[in-house]
Backbone as CSV, one residue per row, in Angstrom:
resi,resn,N_x,N_y,N_z,CA_x,CA_y,CA_z,C_x,C_y,C_z
1,MET,0.321,-3.511,16.067,-0.690,-2.680,15.423,-1.957,-3.505,15.243
2,SER,-3.034,-3.042,15.781,-4.313,-3.723,15.657,-5.083,-3.121,14.486
3,VAL,-5.565,-4.005,13.605,-6.258,-3.544,12.414,-7.673,-4.117,12.429
4,ASP,-8.664,-3.253,12.300,-10.055,-3.698,12.210,-10.359,-3.961,10.739
5,ILE,-10.061,-5.173,10.315,-10.170,-5.524,8.898,-11.598,-5.371,8.387
6,ASP,-12.578,-5.777,9.173,-13.973,-5.662,8.727,-14.346,-4.209,8.447
7,HIS,-13.931,-3.310,9.328,-14.220,-1.876,9.146,-13.527,-1.348,7.890
8,ILE,-12.275,-1.751,7.694,-11.524,-1.289,6.522,-12.144,-1.823,5.237
9,ILE,-12.572,-3.075,5.251,-13.219,-3.657,4.064,-14.524,-2.918,3.761
10,GLN,-15.286,-2.605,4.788,-16.536,-1.848,4.590,-16.237,-0.489,3.961
11,LYS,-15.230,0.223,4.473,-14.852,1.529,3.921,-14.357,1.378,2.480
12,SER,-13.641,0.296,2.201,-13.142,0.029,0.849,-14.288,-0.204,-0.119
13,GLN,-15.279,-0.961,0.325,-16.456,-1.219,-0.518,-17.198,0.086,-0.801
14,GLU,-17.333,0.933,0.209,-18.000,2.223,0.030,-17.214,3.113,-0.942
15,ALA,-15.889,3.138,-0.799,-15.058,3.956,-1.680,-15.162,3.472,-3.126
16,CYS,-15.142,2.162,-3.321,-15.262,1.608,-4.675,-16.637,1.939,-5.259
17,ALA,-17.677,1.756,-4.475,-19.036,2.027,-4.957,-19.198,3.495,-5.343
18,SER,-18.642,4.397,-4.541,-18.779,5.825,-4.861,-17.983,6.197,-6.111
19,ALA,-16.975,5.377,-6.459,-16.198,5.624,-7.673,-16.751,4.842,-8.868
20,GLY,-17.855,4.111,-8.643,-18.450,3.334,-9.720,-17.735,2.022,-9.989
21,ALA,-16.938,1.565,-9.029,-16.207,0.303,-9.166,-16.774,-0.702,-8.172
22,LYS,-16.368,-1.953,-8.327,-16.884,-2.992,-7.437,-15.733,-3.754,-6.795
23,LEU,-15.801,-3.891,-5.483,-14.849,-4.696,-4.748,-15.388,-6.122,-4.722
24,THR,-15.021,-6.903,-5.735,-15.496,-8.282,-5.868,-14.952,-9.127,-4.718
25,PRO,-15.500,-10.315,-4.502,-14.978,-11.174,-3.425,-13.471,-11.453,-3.548
26,LYS,-12.968,-11.716,-4.742,-11.533,-11.993,-4.887,-10.706,-10.738,-4.614
27,ARG,-11.157,-9.590,-5.067,-10.457,-8.339,-4.782,-10.445,-8.083,-3.276
28,LYS,-11.587,-8.310,-2.655,-11.693,-8.124,-1.206,-10.738,-9.071,-0.485
29,ASN,-10.665,-10.317,-0.920,-9.808,-11.300,-0.262,-8.325,-10.972,-0.426
30,VAL,-7.936,-10.455,-1.586,-6.541,-10.029,-1.769,-6.241,-8.875,-0.815
31,LEU,-7.169,-7.952,-0.672,-6.984,-6.848,0.263,-6.887,-7.372,1.699
32,VAL,-7.699,-8.356,2.047,-7.639,-8.969,3.383,-6.263,-9.586,3.617
33,VAL,-5.722,-10.266,2.619,-4.385,-10.859,2.748,-3.358,-9.767,3.061
34,LEU,-3.421,-8.658,2.339,-2.475,-7.565,2.580,-2.684,-6.922,3.953
35,LEU,-3.936,-6.731,4.319,-4.234,-6.123,5.628,-3.786,-7.020,6.778
36,SER,-3.744,-8.315,6.547,-3.373,-9.281,7.587,-1.864,-9.458,7.726
37,SER,-1.110,-8.906,6.807,0.331,-9.090,6.818,1.039,-7.927,7.504
38,PRO,1.983,-8.228,8.390,2.737,-7.147,9.035,3.814,-6.550,8.140
39,ILE,4.084,-7.215,7.007,5.102,-6.738,6.075,4.536,-6.717,4.661
40,PRO,5.136,-5.937,3.767,4.687,-5.928,2.370,4.894,-7.310,1.735
41,LEU,4.097,-7.605,0.716,4.147,-8.915,0.069,4.316,-8.785,-1.436
42,SER,4.940,-9.786,-2.029,5.010,-9.876,-3.485,3.715,-10.500,-3.989
43,ALA,3.479,-10.412,-5.279,2.288,-11.035,-5.859,2.296,-12.543,-5.620
44,TYR,3.457,-13.162,-5.684,3.564,-14.605,-5.449,3.234,-14.955,-3.996
45,GLU,3.711,-14.127,-3.067,3.392,-14.354,-1.649,1.899,-14.161,-1.397
46,ILE,1.307,-13.183,-2.063,-0.132,-12.963,-1.925,-0.889,-14.189,-2.418
47,ALA,-0.496,-14.741,-3.571,-1.153,-15.931,-4.120,-1.043,-17.104,-3.152
48,GLU,0.127,-17.293,-2.541,0.319,-18.378,-1.573,-0.568,-18.194,-0.346
49,ARG,-0.564,-16.993,0.204,-1.364,-16.726,1.405,-2.865,-16.783,1.106
50,TYR,-3.235,-16.368,-0.089,-4.634,-16.438,-0.523,-5.085,-17.899,-0.502
51,LYS,-4.266,-18.775,-1.074,-4.610,-20.212,-1.126,-4.722,-20.800,0.276
52,THR,-3.792,-20.435,1.150,-3.815,-20.938,2.524,-5.033,-20.424,3.285
53,ARG,-5.297,-19.149,3.161,-6.371,-18.530,3.953,-7.769,-18.859,3.436
54,PHE,-7.929,-18.886,2.093,-9.264,-19.042,1.526,-9.484,-20.399,0.854
55,ASN,-8.478,-21.266,0.935,-8.563,-22.613,0.375,-8.978,-22.592,-1.096
56,GLU,-8.407,-21.636,-1.821,-8.718,-21.456,-3.240,-7.477,-20.918,-3.943
57,SER,-7.155,-21.504,-5.083,-6.012,-21.018,-5.861,-6.387,-19.761,-6.623
58,LEU,-5.451,-18.859,-6.694,-5.613,-17.634,-7.466,-4.332,-17.468,-8.276
59,PRO,-4.418,-17.575,-9.610,-3.207,-17.448,-10.423,-2.518,-16.101,-10.194
60,VAL,-1.200,-16.111,-10.254,-0.432,-14.896,-10.009,-0.825,-13.787,-10.984
61,MET,-1.126,-14.137,-12.229,-1.552,-13.095,-13.186,-2.857,-12.440,-12.727
62,SER,-3.735,-13.213,-12.127,-4.970,-12.640,-11.573,-4.647,-11.735,-10.388
63,VAL,-3.683,-12.151,-9.575,-3.263,-11.319,-8.438,-2.765,-9.970,-8.957
64,TYR,-1.940,-9.989,-10.012,-1.438,-8.725,-10.577,-2.582,-7.842,-11.076
65,ARG,-3.559,-8.434,-11.744,-4.702,-7.634,-12.232,-5.493,-7.041,-11.064
66,ILE,-5.691,-7.854,-10.040,-6.411,-7.376,-8.855,-5.616,-6.263,-8.175
67,LEU,-4.310,-6.437,-8.063,-3.474,-5.392,-7.456,-3.543,-4.102,-8.253
68,ASP,-3.539,-4.209,-9.575,-3.672,-3.010,-10.418,-4.974,-2.275,-10.104
69,PHE,-6.066,-3.031,-9.957,-7.360,-2.429,-9.600,-7.271,-1.756,-8.225
70,LEU,-6.716,-2.465,-7.239,-6.646,-1.933,-5.873,-5.753,-0.698,-5.794
71,ILE,-4.709,-0.666,-6.608,-3.851,0.527,-6.672,-4.620,1.690,-7.298
72,GLN,-5.327,1.403,-8.380,-6.116,2.442,-9.055,-7.159,3.040,-8.113
73,GLU,-7.725,2.206,-7.257,-8.731,2.677,-6.301,-8.115,3.256,-5.025
74,LYS,-6.789,3.327,-4.991,-6.044,3.894,-3.856,-6.242,3.113,-2.557
75,LEU,-6.385,1.798,-2.695,-6.524,0.924,-1.533,-5.212,0.213,-1.211
76,VAL,-4.326,0.150,-2.197,-3.049,-0.543,-2.074,-1.968,0.324,-2.716
77,HIS,-0.759,0.201,-2.189,0.400,0.884,-2.765,1.416,-0.160,-3.205
78,LYS,2.114,0.137,-4.290,3.236,-0.699,-4.711,4.513,-0.001,-4.274
79,LEU,5.346,-0.734,-3.556,6.655,-0.215,-3.193,7.574,-0.502,-4.380
80,GLU,7.864,0.534,-5.121,8.577,0.394,-6.388,9.983,-0.171,-6.221
81,THR,10.672,0.211,-5.158,12.057,-0.223,-5.001,12.178,-1.724,-4.746
82,ALA,11.106,-2.352,-4.279,11.161,-3.777,-3.943,10.121,-4.610,-4.687
83,SER,9.261,-3.997,-5.480,8.146,-4.693,-6.154,7.300,-5.481,-5.160
84,LEU,6.981,-4.821,-4.064,6.124,-5.399,-3.030,4.895,-4.513,-2.873
85,TYR,3.861,-5.091,-2.263,2.587,-4.397,-2.132,2.189,-4.307,-0.665
86,VAL,1.535,-3.193,-0.332,1.096,-2.934,1.028,-0.258,-2.236,0.965
87,ALA,-1.149,-2.590,1.881,-2.451,-1.916,1.950,-2.233,-0.476,2.389
88,CYS,-3.029,0.419,1.839,-2.959,1.823,2.224,-3.303,1.948,3.708
89,ALA,-2.501,2.714,4.421,-2.723,2.894,5.856,-3.884,3.838,6.147
90,HIS,-4.427,4.484,5.114,-5.452,5.497,5.324,-6.798,5.144,4.690
91,ILE,-7.051,3.872,4.450,-8.297,3.469,3.798,-9.516,3.933,4.589
92,ALA,-9.479,3.745,5.890,-10.648,4.043,6.715,-10.672,5.480,7.227
93,CYS,-9.724,6.299,6.807,-9.669,7.696,7.257,-10.658,8.548,6.462
94,ASP,-11.147,9.566,7.105,-12.080,10.477,6.448,-11.417,11.778,6.003
95,HIS,-10.109,11.886,6.200,-9.421,13.118,5.835,-8.843,13.027,4.420
96,GLN,-8.449,14.180,3.879,-7.818,14.252,2.566,-6.435,13.598,2.644
97,HIS,-6.133,12.731,1.708,-4.849,12.040,1.732,-3.745,12.920,1.175
98,GLU,-2.590,12.792,1.797,-1.408,13.497,1.329,-0.595,12.535,0.462
99,THR,0.492,13.027,-0.124,1.363,12.169,-0.923,2.017,11.146,0.005
100,PRO,1.914,9.853,-0.340,2.477,8.847,0.570,3.999,8.828,0.543
101,GLN,4.537,8.629,1.715,5.968,8.414,1.897,6.076,7.153,2.731
102,PHE,6.942,6.248,2.317,7.060,4.972,3.002,8.408,4.873,3.684
103,LEU,8.360,4.591,4.973,9.559,4.378,5.765,9.721,2.864,5.879
104,ILE,10.731,2.310,5.213,10.894,0.868,5.082,12.068,0.423,5.938
105,CYS,11.802,-0.475,6.895,12.862,-1.003,7.752,13.607,-2.101,6.989
106,ASP,14.896,-1.919,6.860,15.716,-2.871,6.110,16.041,-4.131,6.917
107,ARG,15.695,-4.157,8.202,15.963,-5.337,9.006,14.713,-6.209,9.156
108,CYS,13.588,-5.628,9.610,12.374,-6.440,9.853,11.349,-6.302,8.730
109,PHE,11.615,-5.402,7.774,10.794,-5.199,6.576,9.421,-4.591,6.829
110,THR,9.185,-4.069,8.018,7.932,-3.365,8.247,7.952,-2.051,7.473
111,VAL,6.761,-1.559,7.192,6.635,-0.308,6.447,5.677,0.602,7.196
112,LYS,6.071,1.833,7.352,5.197,2.848,7.943,4.875,3.854,6.852
113,GLU,3.599,4.097,6.641,3.166,5.075,5.644,2.862,6.389,6.347
114,ILE,3.495,7.450,5.877,3.196,8.783,6.384,2.926,9.681,5.181
115,GLY,2.242,10.765,5.405,1.918,11.690,4.319,2.852,12.873,4.291
116,ILE,3.101,13.371,3.092,3.911,14.569,2.915,2.956,15.720,2.627
117,LYS,3.123,16.799,3.328,2.263,17.972,3.155,2.305,18.473,1.720
118,LYS,1.155,18.960,1.257,1.005,19.412,-0.124,2.006,20.512,-0.487
119,HIS,2.238,21.467,0.419,3.158,22.563,0.108,4.593,22.063,-0.073
120,ILE,4.970,21.027,0.638,6.312,20.456,0.470,6.434,19.796,-0.902
121,MET,5.384,19.063,-1.306,5.410,18.405,-2.620,5.399,19.431,-3.747
122,LEU,4.674,20.551,-3.565,4.670,21.605,-4.585,6.060,22.212,-4.751
123,GLU,6.726,22.455,-3.634,8.083,23.017,-3.685,9.045,22.021,-4.335
124,LEU,8.921,20.771,-4.004,9.759,19.733,-4.610,9.495,19.643,-6.110
125,ALA,8.220,19.689,-6.509,7.857,19.637,-7.934,8.441,20.830,-8.690
126,ARG,8.375,22.023,-8.078,8.949,23.224,-8.715,10.456,23.070,-8.891
127,SER,11.105,22.552,-7.874,12.546,22.356,-7.934,12.908,21.343,-9.016
128,ILE,12.134,20.298,-9.129,12.378,19.269,-10.149,12.121,19.837,-11.536
129,GLN,11.020,20.572,-11.705,10.686,21.149,-13.008,11.764,22.102,-13.493
130,SER,12.389,22.814,-12.564,13.419,23.776,-12.965,14.625,23.096,-13.600
131,THR,14.768,21.795,-13.411,15.873,21.055,-14.027,15.502,20.531,-15.411
132,GLY,14.200,20.641,-15.773,13.737,20.105,-17.041,13.312,18.649,-16.944
133,PHE,13.347,18.097,-15.741,12.965,16.703,-15.525,11.453,16.609,-15.380
134,ALA,10.847,15.598,-15.998,9.395,15.379,-15.883,9.147,14.261,-14.873
135,LEU,8.531,14.596,-13.773,8.260,13.643,-12.701,7.089,12.743,-13.079
136,ALA,7.274,11.416,-12.993,6.231,10.454,-13.360,5.230,10.255,-12.217
137,HIS,5.710,10.097,-11.003,4.821,10.019,-9.837,5.575,10.488,-8.608
138,GLN,4.844,10.739,-7.525,5.420,11.438,-6.378,5.618,10.580,-5.141
139,GLN,5.550,9.287,-5.264,5.717,8.412,-4.108,7.183,8.380,-3.690
140,LEU,7.425,8.498,-2.395,8.781,8.427,-1.864,8.929,7.186,-0.995
141,GLU,10.086,6.538,-1.101,10.393,5.371,-0.291,11.748,5.596,0.359
142,LEU,11.763,5.610,1.679,12.994,5.846,2.418,13.328,4.592,3.226
143,HIS,14.576,4.169,3.161,15.026,2.960,3.851,15.850,3.320,5.074
144,GLY,15.737,2.482,6.102,16.499,2.679,7.330,16.121,1.609,8.332
145,LEU,16.159,1.953,9.615,15.781,1.031,10.682,14.650,1.626,11.500
146,CYS,13.630,0.807,11.765,12.513,1.250,12.605,12.995,1.378,14.052
147,ALA,12.187,1.994,14.900,12.560,2.219,16.294,12.847,0.901,17.019
148,ARG,12.036,-0.130,16.753,12.233,-1.427,17.421,13.581,-2.032,17.047
149,CYS,13.915,-2.007,15.752,15.197,-2.581,15.323,16.378,-1.762,15.815
150,GLN,16.193,-0.446,15.947,17.255,0.383,16.502,17.504,0.010,17.966
151,ASN,16.416,-0.206,18.716,16.546,-0.575,20.134,17.148,-1.971,20.281
152,ASP,16.824,-2.889,19.372,17.366,-4.246,19.417,18.862,-4.255,19.139
153,SER,19.359,-3.225,18.480,20.782,-3.144,18.126,21.635,-2.684,19.296
154,ARG,21.001,-2.114,20.294,21.755,-1.521,21.420,22.103,-2.521,22.458
């Protein structure tokens, strides 16, 4: 997968500016670390890669604060089942975002982000509400094997 990091960073800066937020150099660099990784990363891994790539230490608590900002701005997602972080696959898209669903390969740890159609999420929400359960958020994470790992198994 080829990623045009400069283009994505430009779109991220524009999105932050239109929301009245600022993509500071450290926030931008954390996003670059995530965009450069083929797999999701923990906050500790982000801090390590940040130091290697930018020759500057960034305390893990600062990484967590930056990640919170990037999540709030919809530039990064937290994979709840693993406490790992991944850059949003749709940062540079101009279309309306759907509810993210993450397909997580349990062998190579790659993650594919796909959207769930709004009508499907509405039906799911109605079904959940009918049980009396209050849904906190709508992110779905599904585990399995990616196509490459399935082919490697044969």
